[in-house]
mmCIF file as Biopython writes it, N, C-alpha, C and O atoms, coordinates in Angstrom:
data_model
#
loop_
_atom_site.group_PDB
_atom_site.id
_atom_site.type_symbol
_atom_site.label_atom_id
_atom_site.label_alt_id
_atom_site.label_comp_id
_atom_site.label_asym_id
_atom_site.label_entity_id
_atom_site.label_seq_id
_atom_site.pdbx_PDB_ins_code
_atom_site.Cartn_x
_atom_site.Cartn_y
_atom_site.Cartn_z
_atom_site.occupancy
_atom_site.B_iso_or_equiv
_atom_site.auth_seq_id
_atom_site.auth_asym_id
_atom_site.pdbx_PDB_model_num
ATOM 1   N N  . MET A ? 1  ? -18.532 18.927  0.589  1.0 0.0 1  A 1 
ATOM 2   C CA . MET A ? 1  ? -17.516 18.073  1.174  1.0 0.0 1  A 1 
ATOM 3   C C  . MET A ? 1  ? -17.389 16.813  0.318  1.0 0.0 1  A 1 
ATOM 4   O O  . MET A ? 1  ? -18.394 16.247  -0.112 1.0 0.0 1  A 1 
ATOM 5   N N  . SER A ? 2  ? -16.163 16.380  0.073  1.0 0.0 2  A 1 
ATOM 6   C CA . SER A ? 2  ? -15.899 15.204  -0.744 1.0 0.0 2  A 1 
ATOM 7   C C  . SER A ? 2  ? -16.228 13.923  0.014  1.0 0.0 2  A 1 
ATOM 8   O O  . SER A ? 2  ? -16.010 13.826  1.221  1.0 0.0 2  A 1 
ATOM 9   N N  . ASP A ? 3  ? -16.755 12.947  -0.714 1.0 0.0 3  A 1 
ATOM 10  C CA . ASP A ? 3  ? -17.037 11.641  -0.120 1.0 0.0 3  A 1 
ATOM 11  C C  . ASP A ? 3  ? -15.814 10.734  -0.128 1.0 0.0 3  A 1 
ATOM 12  O O  . ASP A ? 3  ? -15.857 9.643   0.442  1.0 0.0 3  A 1 
ATOM 13  N N  . GLU A ? 4  ? -14.735 11.157  -0.755 1.0 0.0 4  A 1 
ATOM 14  C CA . GLU A ? 4  ? -13.538 10.325  -0.827 1.0 0.0 4  A 1 
ATOM 15  C C  . GLU A ? 4  ? -12.698 10.514  0.437  1.0 0.0 4  A 1 
ATOM 16  O O  . GLU A ? 4  ? -12.258 11.623  0.741  1.0 0.0 4  A 1 
ATOM 17  N N  . LEU A ? 5  ? -12.480 9.413   1.171  1.0 0.0 5  A 1 
ATOM 18  C CA . LEU A ? 5  ? -11.705 9.465   2.412  1.0 0.0 5  A 1 
ATOM 19  C C  . LEU A ? 5  ? -10.233 9.178   2.176  1.0 0.0 5  A 1 
ATOM 20  O O  . LEU A ? 5  ? -9.369  9.760   2.831  1.0 0.0 5  A 1 
ATOM 21  N N  . LEU A ? 6  ? -9.946  8.278   1.237  1.0 0.0 6  A 1 
ATOM 22  C CA . LEU A ? 6  ? -8.561  7.893   0.965  1.0 0.0 6  A 1 
ATOM 23  C C  . LEU A ? 6  ? -8.419  7.543   -0.500 1.0 0.0 6  A 1 
ATOM 24  O O  . LEU A ? 6  ? -9.214  6.778   -1.047 1.0 0.0 6  A 1 
ATOM 25  N N  . GLN A ? 7  ? -7.403  8.105   -1.131 1.0 0.0 7  A 1 
ATOM 26  C CA . GLN A ? 7  ? -7.080  7.760   -2.513 1.0 0.0 7  A 1 
ATOM 27  C C  . GLN A ? 7  ? -5.612  7.381   -2.562 1.0 0.0 7  A 1 
ATOM 28  O O  . GLN A ? 7  ? -4.747  8.154   -2.149 1.0 0.0 7  A 1 
ATOM 29  N N  . VAL A ? 8  ? -5.337  6.200   -3.065 1.0 0.0 8  A 1 
ATOM 30  C CA . VAL A ? 8  ? -3.970  5.708   -3.220 1.0 0.0 8  A 1 
ATOM 31  C C  . VAL A ? 8  ? -3.758  5.474   -4.708 1.0 0.0 8  A 1 
ATOM 32  O O  . VAL A ? 8  ? -4.529  4.756   -5.345 1.0 0.0 8  A 1 
ATOM 33  N N  . VAL A ? 9  ? -2.708  6.082   -5.263 1.0 0.0 9  A 1 
ATOM 34  C CA . VAL A ? 9  ? -2.426  5.953   -6.688 1.0 0.0 9  A 1 
ATOM 35  C C  . VAL A ? 9  ? -0.985  5.509   -6.870 1.0 0.0 9  A 1 
ATOM 36  O O  . VAL A ? 9  ? -0.056  6.213   -6.472 1.0 0.0 9  A 1 
ATOM 37  N N  . ASP A ? 10 ? -0.802  4.343   -7.470 1.0 0.0 10 A 1 
ATOM 38  C CA . ASP A ? 10 ? 0.508   3.824   -7.855 1.0 0.0 10 A 1 
ATOM 39  C C  . ASP A ? 10 ? 1.482   3.746   -6.672 1.0 0.0 10 A 1 
ATOM 40  O O  . ASP A ? 10 ? 2.630   4.178   -6.779 1.0 0.0 10 A 1 
ATOM 41  N N  . LEU A ? 11 ? 1.021   3.199   -5.555 1.0 0.0 11 A 1 
ATOM 42  C CA . LEU A ? 11 ? 1.865   3.046   -4.369 1.0 0.0 11 A 1 
ATOM 43  C C  . LEU A ? 11 ? 2.964   2.030   -4.640 1.0 0.0 11 A 1 
ATOM 44  O O  . LEU A ? 11 ? 2.698   0.928   -5.118 1.0 0.0 11 A 1 
ATOM 45  N N  . LYS A ? 12 ? 4.195   2.406   -4.333 1.0 0.0 12 A 1 
ATOM 46  C CA . LYS A ? 12 ? 5.347   1.524   -4.507 1.0 0.0 12 A 1 
ATOM 47  C C  . LYS A ? 12 ? 6.182   1.564   -3.236 1.0 0.0 12 A 1 
ATOM 48  O O  . LYS A ? 12 ? 6.403   2.629   -2.662 1.0 0.0 12 A 1 
ATOM 49  N N  . THR A ? 13 ? 6.642   0.402   -2.804 1.0 0.0 13 A 1 
ATOM 50  C CA . THR A ? 13 ? 7.507   0.299   -1.636 1.0 0.0 13 A 1 
ATOM 51  C C  . THR A ? 13 ? 8.714   -0.537  -2.012 1.0 0.0 13 A 1 
ATOM 52  O O  . THR A ? 13 ? 8.582   -1.654  -2.513 1.0 0.0 13 A 1 
ATOM 53  N N  . ARG A ? 14 ? 9.891   0.013   -1.766 1.0 0.0 14 A 1 
ATOM 54  C CA . ARG A ? 14 ? 11.131  -0.708  -2.061 1.0 0.0 14 A 1 
ATOM 55  C C  . ARG A ? 14 ? 11.890  -0.920  -0.765 1.0 0.0 14 A 1 
ATOM 56  O O  . ARG A ? 14 ? 12.017  -0.007  0.051  1.0 0.0 14 A 1 
ATOM 57  N N  . ILE A ? 15 ? 12.391  -2.126  -0.585 1.0 0.0 15 A 1 
ATOM 58  C CA . ILE A ? 15 ? 13.182  -2.458  0.595  1.0 0.0 15 A 1 
ATOM 59  C C  . ILE A ? 15 ? 14.557  -2.896  0.124  1.0 0.0 15 A 1 
ATOM 60  O O  . ILE A ? 15 ? 14.684  -3.786  -0.716 1.0 0.0 15 A 1 
ATOM 61  N N  . GLY A ? 16 ? 15.575  -2.268  0.670  1.0 0.0 16 A 1 
ATOM 62  C CA . GLY A ? 16 ? 16.941  -2.599  0.275  1.0 0.0 16 A 1 
ATOM 63  C C  . GLY A ? 16 ? 17.465  -1.626  -0.761 1.0 0.0 16 A 1 
ATOM 64  O O  . GLY A ? 16 ? 16.805  -0.650  -1.118 1.0 0.0 16 A 1 
ATOM 65  N N  . HIS A ? 17 ? 18.667  -1.915  -1.235 1.0 0.0 17 A 1 
ATOM 66  C CA . HIS A ? 17 ? 19.341  -1.013  -2.171 1.0 0.0 17 A 1 
ATOM 67  C C  . HIS A ? 17 ? 19.884  -1.790  -3.362 1.0 0.0 17 A 1 
ATOM 68  O O  . HIS A ? 17 ? 20.179  -2.981  -3.265 1.0 0.0 17 A 1 
ATOM 69  N N  . GLY A ? 18 ? 20.008  -1.099  -4.476 1.0 0.0 18 A 1 
ATOM 70  C CA . GLY A ? 18 ? 20.648  -1.670  -5.656 1.0 0.0 18 A 1 
ATOM 71  C C  . GLY A ? 18 ? 19.943  -2.905  -6.193 1.0 0.0 18 A 1 
ATOM 72  O O  . GLY A ? 18 ? 18.716  -3.001  -6.180 1.0 0.0 18 A 1 
ATOM 73  N N  . GLU A ? 19 ? 20.748  -3.844  -6.664 1.0 0.0 19 A 1 
ATOM 74  C CA . GLU A ? 19 ? 20.213  -5.054  -7.283 1.0 0.0 19 A 1 
ATOM 75  C C  . GLU A ? 19 ? 19.521  -5.972  -6.285 1.0 0.0 19 A 1 
ATOM 76  O O  . GLU A ? 19 ? 18.713  -6.813  -6.679 1.0 0.0 19 A 1 
ATOM 77  N N  . ARG A ? 20 ? 19.821  -5.825  -5.013 1.0 0.0 20 A 1 
ATOM 78  C CA . ARG A ? 20 ? 19.222  -6.687  -3.983 1.0 0.0 20 A 1 
ATOM 79  C C  . ARG A ? 20 ? 17.885  -6.148  -3.466 1.0 0.0 20 A 1 
ATOM 80  O O  . ARG A ? 20 ? 17.231  -6.786  -2.642 1.0 0.0 20 A 1 
ATOM 81  N N  . ALA A ? 21 ? 17.491  -4.991  -3.946 1.0 0.0 21 A 1 
ATOM 82  C CA . ALA A ? 21 ? 16.231  -4.391  -3.496 1.0 0.0 21 A 1 
ATOM 83  C C  . ALA A ? 21 ? 15.044  -5.239  -3.950 1.0 0.0 21 A 1 
ATOM 84  O O  . ALA A ? 21 ? 15.047  -5.811  -5.040 1.0 0.0 21 A 1 
ATOM 85  N N  . VAL A ? 22 ? 14.039  -5.304  -3.096 1.0 0.0 22 A 1 
ATOM 86  C CA . VAL A ? 22 ? 12.789  -5.984  -3.443 1.0 0.0 22 A 1 
ATOM 87  C C  . VAL A ? 22 ? 11.651  -4.971  -3.377 1.0 0.0 22 A 1 
ATOM 88  O O  . VAL A ? 22 ? 11.723  -3.986  -2.642 1.0 0.0 22 A 1 
ATOM 89  N N  . ARG A ? 23 ? 10.606  -5.225  -4.151 1.0 0.0 23 A 1 
ATOM 90  C CA . ARG A ? 23 ? 9.442   -4.341  -4.172 1.0 0.0 23 A 1 
ATOM 91  C C  . ARG A ? 23 ? 8.203   -5.138  -3.764 1.0 0.0 23 A 1 
ATOM 92  O O  . ARG A ? 23 ? 7.506   -5.685  -4.619 1.0 0.0 23 A 1 
ATOM 93  N N  . PRO A ? 24 ? 7.931   -5.204  -2.470 1.0 0.0 24 A 1 
ATOM 94  C CA . PRO A ? 24 ? 6.758   -5.957  -2.024 1.0 0.0 24 A 1 
ATOM 95  C C  . PRO A ? 24 ? 5.436   -5.293  -2.417 1.0 0.0 24 A 1 
ATOM 96  O O  . PRO A ? 24 ? 4.396   -5.950  -2.468 1.0 0.0 24 A 1 
ATOM 97  N N  . VAL A ? 25 ? 5.485   -3.996  -2.693 1.0 0.0 25 A 1 
ATOM 98  C CA . VAL A ? 25 ? 4.303   -3.258  -3.152 1.0 0.0 25 A 1 
ATOM 99  C C  . VAL A ? 25 ? 4.725   -2.515  -4.409 1.0 0.0 25 A 1 
ATOM 100 O O  . VAL A ? 25 ? 5.674   -1.731  -4.380 1.0 0.0 25 A 1 
ATOM 101 N N  . ASP A ? 26 ? 4.026   -2.756  -5.515 1.0 0.0 26 A 1 
ATOM 102 C CA . ASP A ? 26 ? 4.450   -2.159  -6.785 1.0 0.0 26 A 1 
ATOM 103 C C  . ASP A ? 26 ? 3.237   -1.800  -7.638 1.0 0.0 26 A 1 
ATOM 104 O O  . ASP A ? 26 ? 2.702   -2.639  -8.362 1.0 0.0 26 A 1 
ATOM 105 N N  . GLY A ? 27 ? 2.816   -0.553  -7.542 1.0 0.0 27 A 1 
ATOM 106 C CA . GLY A ? 27 ? 1.734   -0.069  -8.393 1.0 0.0 27 A 1 
ATOM 107 C C  . GLY A ? 27 ? 0.327   -0.306  -7.862 1.0 0.0 27 A 1 
ATOM 108 O O  . GLY A ? 27 ? -0.597  -0.530  -8.645 1.0 0.0 27 A 1 
ATOM 109 N N  . VAL A ? 28 ? 0.148   -0.261  -6.548 1.0 0.0 28 A 1 
ATOM 110 C CA . VAL A ? 28 ? -1.177  -0.473  -5.948 1.0 0.0 28 A 1 
ATOM 111 C C  . VAL A ? 28 ? -1.974  0.834   -5.992 1.0 0.0 28 A 1 
ATOM 112 O O  . VAL A ? 28 ? -1.475  1.892   -5.609 1.0 0.0 28 A 1 
ATOM 113 N N  . SER A ? 29 ? -3.204  0.742   -6.460 1.0 0.0 29 A 1 
ATOM 114 C CA . SER A ? 29 ? -4.097  1.908   -6.509 1.0 0.0 29 A 1 
ATOM 115 C C  . SER A ? 29 ? -5.491  1.509   -6.037 1.0 0.0 29 A 1 
ATOM 116 O O  . SER A ? 29 ? -5.992  0.441   -6.387 1.0 0.0 29 A 1 
ATOM 117 N N  . PHE A ? 30 ? -6.109  2.372   -5.245 1.0 0.0 30 A 1 
ATOM 118 C CA . PHE A ? 30 ? -7.498  2.171   -4.828 1.0 0.0 30 A 1 
ATOM 119 C C  . PHE A ? 30 ? -8.008  3.460   -4.204 1.0 0.0 30 A 1 
ATOM 120 O O  . PHE A ? 30 ? -7.223  4.355   -3.890 1.0 0.0 30 A 1 
ATOM 121 N N  . HIS A ? 31 ? -9.311  3.555   -4.025 1.0 0.0 31 A 1 
ATOM 122 C CA . HIS A ? 31 ? -9.897  4.682   -3.300 1.0 0.0 31 A 1 
ATOM 123 C C  . HIS A ? 31 ? -11.010 4.159   -2.405 1.0 0.0 31 A 1 
ATOM 124 O O  . HIS A ? 31 ? -11.661 3.158   -2.706 1.0 0.0 31 A 1 
ATOM 125 N N  . ILE A ? 32 ? -11.209 4.859   -1.305 1.0 0.0 32 A 1 
ATOM 126 C CA . ILE A ? 32 ? -12.243 4.500   -0.336 1.0 0.0 32 A 1 
ATOM 127 C C  . ILE A ? 32 ? -13.120 5.729   -0.129 1.0 0.0 32 A 1 
ATOM 128 O O  . ILE A ? 32 ? -12.631 6.818   0.171  1.0 0.0 32 A 1 
ATOM 129 N N  . ARG A ? 33 ? -14.412 5.533   -0.293 1.0 0.0 33 A 1 
ATOM 130 C CA . ARG A ? 33 ? -15.367 6.625   -0.110 1.0 0.0 33 A 1 
ATOM 131 C C  . ARG A ? 33 ? -16.118 6.469   1.202  1.0 0.0 33 A 1 
ATOM 132 O O  . ARG A ? 33 ? -16.210 5.375   1.758  1.0 0.0 33 A 1 
ATOM 133 N N  . ARG A ? 34 ? -16.642 7.565   1.676  1.0 0.0 34 A 1 
ATOM 134 C CA . ARG A ? 34 ? -17.436 7.574   2.909  1.0 0.0 34 A 1 
ATOM 135 C C  . ARG A ? 34 ? -18.565 6.543   2.804  1.0 0.0 34 A 1 
ATOM 136 O O  . ARG A ? 34 ? -19.279 6.490   1.804  1.0 0.0 34 A 1 
ATOM 137 N N  . GLY A ? 35 ? -18.712 5.729   3.849  1.0 0.0 35 A 1 
ATOM 138 C CA . GLY A ? 35 ? -19.772 4.737   3.901  1.0 0.0 35 A 1 
ATOM 139 C C  . GLY A ? 35 ? -19.418 3.393   3.288  1.0 0.0 35 A 1 
ATOM 140 O O  . GLY A ? 35 ? -20.164 2.427   3.446  1.0 0.0 35 A 1 
ATOM 141 N N  . GLU A ? 36 ? -18.291 3.318   2.589  1.0 0.0 36 A 1 
ATOM 142 C CA . GLU A ? 36 ? -17.879 2.051   1.984  1.0 0.0 36 A 1 
ATOM 143 C C  . GLU A ? 36 ? -17.147 1.178   2.996  1.0 0.0 36 A 1 
ATOM 144 O O  . GLU A ? 36 ? -16.521 1.671   3.934  1.0 0.0 36 A 1 
ATOM 145 N N  . THR A ? 37 ? -17.241 -0.113  2.783  1.0 0.0 37 A 1 
ATOM 146 C CA . THR A ? 37 ? -16.444 -1.078  3.529  1.0 0.0 37 A 1 
ATOM 147 C C  . THR A ? 37 ? -15.318 -1.515  2.613  1.0 0.0 37 A 1 
ATOM 148 O O  . THR A ? 37 ? -15.553 -1.839  1.449  1.0 0.0 37 A 1 
ATOM 149 N N  . PHE A ? 38 ? -14.097 -1.529  3.127  1.0 0.0 38 A 1 
ATOM 150 C CA . PHE A ? 38 ? -12.929 -1.861  2.307  1.0 0.0 38 A 1 
ATOM 151 C C  . PHE A ? 38 ? -12.232 -3.075  2.889  1.0 0.0 38 A 1 
ATOM 152 O O  . PHE A ? 38 ? -12.015 -3.152  4.099  1.0 0.0 38 A 1 
ATOM 153 N N  . ALA A ? 39 ? -11.885 -4.011  2.045  1.0 0.0 39 A 1 
ATOM 154 C CA . ALA A ? 39 ? -11.121 -5.190  2.456  1.0 0.0 39 A 1 
ATOM 155 C C  . ALA A ? 39 ? -9.971  -5.377  1.485  1.0 0.0 39 A 1 
ATOM 156 O O  . ALA A ? 39 ? -10.169 -5.368  0.270  1.0 0.0 39 A 1 
ATOM 157 N N  . LEU A ? 40 ? -8.790  -5.543  2.010  1.0 0.0 40 A 1 
ATOM 158 C CA . LEU A ? 40 ? -7.605  -5.806  1.192  1.0 0.0 40 A 1 
ATOM 159 C C  . LEU A ? 40 ? -7.332  -7.303  1.281  1.0 0.0 40 A 1 
ATOM 160 O O  . LEU A ? 40 ? -6.867  -7.801  2.306  1.0 0.0 40 A 1 
ATOM 161 N N  . LEU A ? 41 ? -7.625  -8.006  0.201  1.0 0.0 41 A 1 
ATOM 162 C CA . LEU A ? 41 ? -7.543  -9.463  0.189  1.0 0.0 41 A 1 
ATOM 163 C C  . LEU A ? 41 ? -6.428  -9.934  -0.730 1.0 0.0 41 A 1 
ATOM 164 O O  . LEU A ? 41 ? -6.088  -9.268  -1.708 1.0 0.0 41 A 1 
ATOM 165 N N  . GLY A ? 42 ? -5.869  -11.081 -0.406 1.0 0.0 42 A 1 
ATOM 166 C CA . GLY A ? 42 ? -4.857  -11.671 -1.273 1.0 0.0 42 A 1 
ATOM 167 C C  . GLY A ? 42 ? -4.224  -12.880 -0.629 1.0 0.0 42 A 1 
ATOM 168 O O  . GLY A ? 42 ? -4.466  -13.189 0.538  1.0 0.0 42 A 1 
ATOM 169 N N  . GLU A ? 43 ? -3.415  -13.554 -1.408 1.0 0.0 43 A 1 
ATOM 170 C CA . GLU A ? 43 ? -2.734  -14.748 -0.931 1.0 0.0 43 A 1 
ATOM 171 C C  . GLU A ? 43 ? -1.667  -14.391 0.091  1.0 0.0 43 A 1 
ATOM 172 O O  . GLU A ? 43 ? -1.261  -13.235 0.210  1.0 0.0 43 A 1 
ATOM 173 N N  . SER A ? 44 ? -1.230  -15.382 0.813  1.0 0.0 44 A 1 
ATOM 174 C CA . SER A ? 44 ? -0.154  -15.207 1.783  1.0 0.0 44 A 1 
ATOM 175 C C  . SER A ? 44 ? 1.100   -14.700 1.073  1.0 0.0 44 A 1 
ATOM 176 O O  . SER A ? 44 ? 1.517   -15.251 0.054  1.0 0.0 44 A 1 
ATOM 177 N N  . GLY A ? 45 ? 1.686   -13.652 1.624  1.0 0.0 45 A 1 
ATOM 178 C CA . GLY A ? 45 ? 2.921   -13.115 1.057  1.0 0.0 45 A 1 
ATOM 179 C C  . GLY A ? 45 ? 2.742   -12.197 -0.133 1.0 0.0 45 A 1 
ATOM 180 O O  . GLY A ? 45 ? 3.718   -11.884 -0.814 1.0 0.0 45 A 1 
ATOM 181 N N  . CYS A ? 46 ? 1.516   -11.752 -0.406 1.0 0.0 46 A 1 
ATOM 182 C CA . CYS A ? 46 ? 1.284   -10.927 -1.598 1.0 0.0 46 A 1 
ATOM 183 C C  . CYS A ? 46 ? 1.482   -9.431  -1.359 1.0 0.0 46 A 1 
ATOM 184 O O  . CYS A ? 46 ? 1.435   -8.652  -2.311 1.0 0.0 46 A 1 
ATOM 185 N N  . GLY A ? 47 ? 1.704   -9.006  -0.094 1.0 0.0 47 A 1 
ATOM 186 C CA . GLY A ? 47 ? 1.978   -7.600  0.164  1.0 0.0 47 A 1 
ATOM 187 C C  . GLY A ? 47 ? 0.886   -6.835  0.894  1.0 0.0 47 A 1 
ATOM 188 O O  . GLY A ? 47 ? 0.944   -5.607  0.962  1.0 0.0 47 A 1 
ATOM 189 N N  . LYS A ? 48 ? -0.098  -7.518  1.435  1.0 0.0 48 A 1 
ATOM 190 C CA . LYS A ? 48 ? -1.183  -6.819  2.149  1.0 0.0 48 A 1 
ATOM 191 C C  . LYS A ? 48 ? -0.654  -6.026  3.339  1.0 0.0 48 A 1 
ATOM 192 O O  . LYS A ? 48 ? -0.962  -4.843  3.487  1.0 0.0 48 A 1 
ATOM 193 N N  . SER A ? 49 ? 0.132   -6.670  4.176  1.0 0.0 49 A 1 
ATOM 194 C CA . SER A ? 49 ? 0.668   -5.994  5.369  1.0 0.0 49 A 1 
ATOM 195 C C  . SER A ? 49 ? 1.630   -4.883  4.983  1.0 0.0 49 A 1 
ATOM 196 O O  . SER A ? 49 ? 1.625   -3.818  5.600  1.0 0.0 49 A 1 
ATOM 197 N N  . MET A ? 50 ? 2.450   -5.116  3.978  1.0 0.0 50 A 1 
ATOM 198 C CA . MET A ? 50 ? 3.396   -4.087  3.540  1.0 0.0 50 A 1 
ATOM 199 C C  . MET A ? 50 ? 2.653   -2.881  2.967  1.0 0.0 50 A 1 
ATOM 200 O O  . MET A ? 50 ? 3.100   -1.745  3.123  1.0 0.0 50 A 1 
ATOM 201 N N  . THR A ? 51 ? 1.530   -3.123  2.309  1.0 0.0 51 A 1 
ATOM 202 C CA . THR A ? 51 ? 0.713   -2.021  1.805  1.0 0.0 51 A 1 
ATOM 203 C C  . THR A ? 51 ? 0.201   -1.181  2.968  1.0 0.0 51 A 1 
ATOM 204 O O  . THR A ? 51 ? 0.303   0.046   2.940  1.0 0.0 51 A 1 
ATOM 205 N N  . ALA A ? 52 ? -0.348  -1.831  3.986  1.0 0.0 52 A 1 
ATOM 206 C CA . ALA A ? 52 ? -0.869  -1.112  5.152  1.0 0.0 52 A 1 
ATOM 207 C C  . ALA A ? 52 ? 0.243   -0.373  5.887  1.0 0.0 52 A 1 
ATOM 208 O O  . ALA A ? 52 ? 0.070   0.788   6.257  1.0 0.0 52 A 1 
ATOM 209 N N  . LEU A ? 53 ? 1.374   -1.023  6.103  1.0 0.0 53 A 1 
ATOM 210 C CA . LEU A ? 53 ? 2.498   -0.381  6.796  1.0 0.0 53 A 1 
ATOM 211 C C  . LEU A ? 53 ? 3.025   0.814   6.007  1.0 0.0 53 A 1 
ATOM 212 O O  . LEU A ? 53 ? 3.410   1.825   6.595  1.0 0.0 53 A 1 
ATOM 213 N N  . SER A ? 54 ? 3.044   0.703   4.689  1.0 0.0 54 A 1 
ATOM 214 C CA . SER A ? 54 ? 3.492   1.813   3.846  1.0 0.0 54 A 1 
ATOM 215 C C  . SER A ? 54 ? 2.551   3.003   3.961  1.0 0.0 54 A 1 
ATOM 216 O O  . SER A ? 54 ? 2.996   4.143   4.084  1.0 0.0 54 A 1 
ATOM 217 N N  . LEU A ? 55 ? 1.241   2.735   3.922  1.0 0.0 55 A 1 
ATOM 218 C CA . LEU A ? 55 ? 0.259   3.819   4.028  1.0 0.0 55 A 1 
ATOM 219 C C  . LEU A ? 55 ? 0.343   4.526   5.373  1.0 0.0 55 A 1 
ATOM 220 O O  . LEU A ? 55 ? 0.156   5.740   5.454  1.0 0.0 55 A 1 
ATOM 221 N N  . LEU A ? 56 ? 0.624   3.768   6.424  1.0 0.0 56 A 1 
ATOM 222 C CA . LEU A ? 56 ? 0.711   4.337   7.769  1.0 0.0 56 A 1 
ATOM 223 C C  . LEU A ? 56 ? 2.098   4.898   8.088  1.0 0.0 56 A 1 
ATOM 224 O O  . LEU A ? 56 ? 2.330   5.431   9.173  1.0 0.0 56 A 1 
ATOM 225 N N  . ARG A ? 57 ? 3.012   4.772   7.129  1.0 0.0 57 A 1 
ATOM 226 C CA . ARG A ? 57 ? 4.402   5.245   7.281  1.0 0.0 57 A 1 
ATOM 227 C C  . ARG A ? 57 ? 5.073   4.625   8.500  1.0 0.0 57 A 1 
ATOM 228 O O  . ARG A ? 57 ? 5.750   5.307   9.270  1.0 0.0 57 A 1 
ATOM 229 N N  . LEU A ? 58 ? 4.873   3.318   8.659  1.0 0.0 58 A 1 
ATOM 230 C CA . LEU A ? 58 ? 5.459   2.596   9.785  1.0 0.0 58 A 1 
ATOM 231 C C  . LEU A ? 58 ? 6.683   1.780   9.386  1.0 0.0 58 A 1 
ATOM 232 O O  . LEU A ? 58 ? 7.234   1.047   10.208 1.0 0.0 58 A 1 
ATOM 233 N N  . LEU A ? 59 ? 7.110   1.900   8.143  1.0 0.0 59 A 1 
ATOM 234 C CA . LEU A ? 59 ? 8.322   1.209   7.707  1.0 0.0 59 A 1 
ATOM 235 C C  . LEU A ? 59 ? 9.532   2.093   7.981  1.0 0.0 59 A 1 
ATOM 236 O O  . LEU A ? 59 ? 9.440   3.315   7.866  1.0 0.0 59 A 1 
ATOM 237 N N  . PRO A ? 60 ? 10.665  1.494   8.341  1.0 0.0 60 A 1 
ATOM 238 C CA . PRO A ? 60 ? 11.869  2.305   8.556  1.0 0.0 60 A 1 
ATOM 239 C C  . PRO A ? 60 ? 12.341  2.913   7.237  1.0 0.0 60 A 1 
ATOM 240 O O  . PRO A ? 60 ? 12.052  2.368   6.172  1.0 0.0 60 A 1 
ATOM 241 N N  . PRO A ? 61 ? 13.060  4.029   7.293  1.0 0.0 61 A 1 
ATOM 242 C CA . PRO A ? 61 ? 13.566  4.650   6.064  1.0 0.0 61 A 1 
ATOM 243 C C  . PRO A ? 61 ? 14.506  3.700   5.325  1.0 0.0 61 A 1 
ATOM 244 O O  . PRO A ? 61 ? 15.199  2.886   5.936  1.0 0.0 61 A 1 
ATOM 245 N N  . ALA A ? 62 ? 14.515  3.821   4.018  1.0 0.0 62 A 1 
ATOM 246 C CA . ALA A ? 62 ? 15.386  2.960   3.190  1.0 0.0 62 A 1 
ATOM 247 C C  . ALA A ? 62 ? 16.840  3.316   3.377  1.0 0.0 62 A 1 
ATOM 248 O O  . ALA A ? 62 ? 17.711  2.699   2.763  1.0 0.0 62 A 1 
#
């Protein structure tokens, strides 16, 4: 059995269309193994919540 619980490679999230689109998440990669503690840290507005919402598929369709 693999010890890897979650692997994220080059996660990108785009909101909006065309030239007005923004990318709050652009190229995030990480992996979490069994028994590890994971913390997603960063400054205010850096995309932590958008990363979590993207992984959980809780964002509305584009």
